[in-house]
Structures are given as C-alpha cells and as structure tokens.
C-alpha positions as CSV (number, residue, x, y, z in Angstrom):
1,M,85.9,83.6,94.7
2,I,89.1,81.6,93.8
3,K,88.9,77.9,93.0
4,L,92.0,75.9,92.1
5,S,91.3,72.4,90.7
6,N,93.9,69.7,90.3
7,L,96.6,72.3,89.7
8,E,100.0,71.0,88.6
9,K,103.3,72.8,87.9
10,R,106.3,71.1,86.3
11,F,109.7,72.5,85.4
12,G,110.9,69.8,82.9
13,A,110.8,66.5,84.8
14,A,110.6,68.1,88.2
15,V,107.1,68.3,89.7
16,I,106.8,71.4,91.8
17,L,103.1,71.3,92.5
18,S,100.9,68.2,92.3
19,D,97.1,67.9,92.4
20,I,96.4,71.2,94.3
21,S,92.7,71.8,94.9
22,I,91.6,74.8,97.1
23,D,88.5,77.0,97.4
24,I,89.2,80.5,98.7
25,P,86.0,82.4,99.7
26,E,85.6,86.1,99.1
27,G,86.6,88.2,102.1
28,S,88.8,85.5,103.7
29,V,92.5,85.2,104.4
30,T,94.3,82.0,103.5
31,A,97.9,81.3,104.6
32,L,100.1,78.9,102.7
33,V,102.6,77.5,105.1
34,G,105.2,74.7,105.0
35,P,109.0,74.1,104.7
36,S,111.1,75.9,102.2
37,G,110.9,74.4,98.8
38,G,107.4,73.1,99.5
39,G,105.7,75.0,96.7
40,K,104.2,78.0,98.6
41,S,105.6,80.8,96.4
42,T,105.1,78.8,93.2
43,L,101.4,78.2,94.0
44,L,101.0,81.9,94.7
45,R,102.6,82.8,91.4
46,C,100.4,80.3,89.6
47,I,97.3,82.1,90.9
48,N,98.2,85.3,89.1
49,L,99.9,83.5,86.2
50,L,103.4,84.8,86.9
51,E,104.0,81.0,86.5
52,I,101.8,79.2,84.1
53,P,100.4,75.9,85.5
54,S,101.1,72.8,83.6
55,A,97.7,71.3,84.2
56,G,94.5,71.9,86.1
57,T,92.0,74.8,86.3
58,I,91.9,78.2,87.9
59,R,88.7,80.1,88.5
60,L,89.0,83.7,89.8
61,G,85.7,85.6,89.9
62,E,84.0,85.1,86.5
63,A,87.2,84.2,84.8
64,E,88.2,80.5,84.3
65,L,91.2,79.0,82.6
66,S,92.3,75.4,82.1
67,F,95.8,74.3,81.5
68,S,97.5,71.4,79.8
69,P,101.1,70.9,78.5
70,D,100.2,71.4,74.9
71,K,97.9,74.4,75.4
72,K,99.2,77.9,74.8
73,I,97.7,80.6,77.1
74,G,97.1,83.9,75.3
75,W,97.9,87.3,76.7
76,N,94.3,88.3,76.9
77,D,93.5,85.2,79.1
78,I,96.5,86.1,81.3
79,R,95.3,89.6,81.7
80,M,91.8,88.4,82.6
81,I,93.1,86.6,85.6
82,R,96.1,88.9,86.5
83,G,94.0,92.1,86.3
84,Q,92.0,90.8,89.3
85,T,95.0,90.3,91.6
86,G,97.5,92.5,93.4
87,M,100.9,91.2,94.3
88,V,103.1,92.0,97.3
89,F,106.6,90.6,97.0
90,Q,109.2,89.6,99.7
91,N,111.7,92.3,98.6
92,F,109.3,95.2,98.0
93,Q,110.3,95.9,94.4
94,L,109.6,99.6,94.6
95,F,110.8,101.7,91.7
96,P,113.9,103.5,93.2
97,H,113.5,106.5,90.9
98,R,109.9,107.2,92.0
99,T,108.7,108.6,95.3
100,A,106.3,106.7,97.5
101,I,103.2,108.3,96.0
102,E,104.6,107.9,92.5
103,N,105.1,104.2,93.1
104,V,101.5,103.8,94.1
105,M,100.3,105.9,91.2
106,E,102.4,104.2,88.5
107,G,100.1,101.3,87.6
108,L,97.1,103.6,87.6
109,T,98.5,106.1,85.2
110,T,100.5,103.8,82.9
111,V,98.4,100.6,82.8
112,L,94.9,101.8,83.6
113,R,95.4,105.3,82.0
114,W,93.9,107.2,84.9
115,P,94.2,111.0,84.9
116,R,97.1,112.0,87.1
117,Q,94.9,113.9,89.6
118,K,92.6,111.0,90.1
119,A,95.5,108.6,90.5
120,Q,97.2,110.9,93.0
121,A,94.0,111.1,95.1
122,R,93.7,107.3,95.1
123,A,97.4,106.9,96.0
124,M,97.2,109.3,98.9
125,E,94.1,107.6,100.2
126,L,96.0,104.2,100.2
127,L,99.1,105.7,101.8
128,E,96.9,107.0,104.5
129,K,95.4,103.5,105.0
130,V,98.8,101.9,105.4
131,G,100.1,104.7,107.7
132,M,102.5,106.2,105.1
133,A,100.8,109.5,104.1
134,H,103.6,111.4,105.9
135,K,106.2,109.8,103.6
136,A,104.3,110.4,100.3
137,E,107.2,112.4,98.8
138,A,110.0,110.2,100.2
139,W,112.3,108.1,98.0
140,P,112.4,104.4,98.6
141,A,116.1,104.5,99.6
142,T,115.2,106.7,102.6
143,L,112.5,104.4,103.9
144,S,113.0,101.5,106.3
145,G,112.1,98.0,105.1
146,G,108.8,98.0,106.9
147,Q,107.9,101.4,105.4
148,Q,108.8,100.2,101.9
149,Q,106.7,97.1,102.3
150,R,103.7,99.3,103.4
151,V,104.1,101.4,100.3
152,A,104.3,98.2,98.3
153,I,101.0,97.0,99.8
154,A,99.4,100.4,98.9
155,R,100.7,100.0,95.4
156,A,99.2,96.4,95.1
157,L,95.8,97.7,96.4
158,A,95.7,100.7,94.0
159,P,93.7,99.1,91.2
160,S,91.2,97.6,93.7
161,P,92.1,93.9,93.0
162,R,89.7,91.2,94.0
163,V,92.5,89.4,95.8
164,L,95.8,90.5,97.4
165,L,98.6,87.9,97.0
166,C,101.4,88.3,99.5
167,D,104.7,86.3,99.0
168,E,106.6,86.2,102.3
169,P,105.6,89.8,103.1
170,T,107.5,89.9,106.4
171,S,110.5,87.6,105.9
172,A,113.0,90.4,104.8
173,L,112.2,92.4,107.9
174,D,113.4,92.3,111.5
175,P,110.6,91.6,114.1
176,E,109.9,95.2,114.9
177,L,109.5,96.3,111.3
178,A,107.6,93.0,110.5
179,A,105.1,94.0,113.2
180,E,104.3,97.2,111.3
181,V,103.4,95.2,108.2
182,V,101.4,92.6,110.2
183,E,99.3,95.4,111.6
184,V,98.5,96.7,108.1
185,L,97.6,93.3,106.8
186,A,95.5,92.6,109.9
187,K,93.6,95.9,109.3
188,L,93.0,94.8,105.6
189,A,91.8,91.5,106.9
190,R,89.3,93.1,109.3
191,E,88.0,95.2,106.4
192,G,87.3,92.0,104.4
193,T,90.1,92.1,101.9
194,T,90.5,88.7,100.2
195,M,94.1,87.6,100.7
196,V,96.3,84.6,100.0
197,M,99.8,84.7,101.6
198,A,102.8,82.4,101.5
199,T,104.6,82.8,104.8
200,H,107.1,81.3,107.2
201,D,105.8,83.6,109.9
202,L,103.3,81.5,111.8
203,R,102.5,84.4,114.1
204,L,101.3,86.4,111.1
205,A,99.3,83.4,109.8
206,S,97.7,82.6,113.1
207,R,96.8,86.2,113.7
208,I,95.1,87.1,110.5
209,A,94.4,83.9,108.5
210,R,91.0,82.2,108.6
211,D,92.2,79.2,106.7
212,V,95.6,77.5,106.4
213,V,97.0,75.2,103.7
214,F,100.2,73.2,104.7
215,L,102.2,72.3,101.7
216,E,105.2,70.0,101.5
217,A,107.0,68.7,98.4
218,G,104.3,70.4,96.2
219,R,101.4,68.6,97.8
220,I,98.8,69.6,100.3
221,V,99.5,67.7,103.6
222,E,96.6,69.3,105.5
223,A,94.2,72.2,105.1
224,G,91.5,73.7,107.2
225,N,90.5,76.4,109.7
226,A,93.6,78.2,111.0
227,Q,92.9,77.9,114.7
228,A,92.0,74.3,114.5
229,L,95.0,73.4,112.4
230,F,97.5,75.3,114.6
231,N,96.0,74.1,117.9
232,A,95.0,70.5,117.0
233,P,96.6,69.4,113.6
234,Q,95.3,66.1,112.3
235,R,98.4,64.9,110.5
236,E,101.6,63.9,112.2
237,R,103.7,65.7,109.7
238,T,101.9,69.0,110.4
239,R,102.5,68.5,114.1
240,Q,106.2,68.0,113.5
241,F,106.4,71.1,111.4
242,L,104.6,73.3,113.8
243,S,106.6,72.1,116.8
244,T,109.9,72.7,114.9
245,I,108.8,76.3,114.0
246,S,107.6,77.0,117.6
247,A,110.9,75.8,119.0
248,A,112.8,78.0,116.5
249,H,110.8,81.0,117.5
250,S,111.4,80.4,121.2
251,Q,115.1,80.1,120.7
252,G,115.1,83.3,118.6
253,A,113.3,85.1,121.3
C-alpha cells in the first residue's frame, strides 16, 4: 500500500532522515516512535509531501515518485500522492470561523466540488462515527481539545483517503481527553483504516498499532511487530528508550 525506499530528507547540510525504507500494508496501523527530534513528524510529512524528500522513492497505491536534489516535483505529482492521504495534526487546525460540520465539509465543497447537500450528509456521517454528531453546529472555540481533535479526524476522513496520517494526535490533550481520541482511533483501526502515526504516547501505540518503527537521529533503530517490539525489543537502544518512557509514565501517574 505504502512503500518508502531509501528516503532521505536534508535541510541544507543537516540530515533529518537517512535511508528510511518501510513497507506499510493496507489496513494496518504503523506507529512511528522515538525521542523528540528523531524524525517522526518529518517522516510523516514526507509521506504526503508537506515536506519534499531530498532522495529516495515513495509509492502510495498506484502512484510512485522518486526524488533527487536536482529534481523539481510538479504540483500534479504532489496532488497524486497527497490526494490519497488525510492528515490529523497535533494542534487540530480547525477553521475557527466554521462550525464543526462546516469544518468537515470544507474540503469536500471547495476542493472536490461536491454539492453542499452531499457534503453535509458525508460530514454528518463522519461526525456520528467520531461521536460528535451532537456538536455539529458548535464553533471550535466552544469545544474541548478532545472534541476538536475528533472533529479534525472526521475532516481528515471526509474525502475517503487511502491512508490516515496522525502527527502526535494526543500530545496536546490531558489524559482524559486523550482517551476519547484513542478510542476513536482504535475504532478506525478495527474497521481496517490504514494509519501511520507519529506519537510519544506508547499506550496509544501499543493499543492500536500492528507495527512499530523506532526512529532516532533520522534513522530506523528497530522496526517490527508492535507487541514483539514493546515486550522484547532486540536492540539495546530500544530497550533504554522504552524503559525511560515507562518510568516517566509511572511517575506521571
């Protein structure tokens, strides 16, 4: 479904991602974990070309693009990849001057040119899915963080993307509100939604991810089945990271 081959991202002389190769099967959930600055969010943004990779190849569905420092990527090529993805951001990024349902409808009516009635029906269906139908006419400022994130998930799902990309979807939320969002994402996972998420929340990753990729300093340290990697990591660096996070969670509790 998604195949990343030898992906590299540089900002000037700084190498942010180096030689990243991952296969993400359709219907699976892959969690990108690791310390801050390890490249998780950058990798996520490279998948939908919010950041253009410096080298390597991305294949998403039938679309394939190769990158090199001297190659200019055209807008049509970007749309070919980006049109198959939905993005959920850390800080929600809802339009403050649109109600919840209007936020979900926005891309359908302005980008895909759906008739308003059809877009409204789709938006209501998705708000129902994320448990926000009762807040359809509410303004974002009146919603809790967890409610805003659930609306943002509905908006990302509106055009029926092949893959949902989630960038730290719970990190701006307190534990109770985060639990609401985790429940929605777990439901989507059970329904077979293909997801890739960058997250510090190992409880989220261990609950819904099938596969985990541990990144540090822009490189893959270890990757594999989520339960195997969390319970019996093969690399010493992975063990250190997981024990540090577990200790932090215990202290926080």
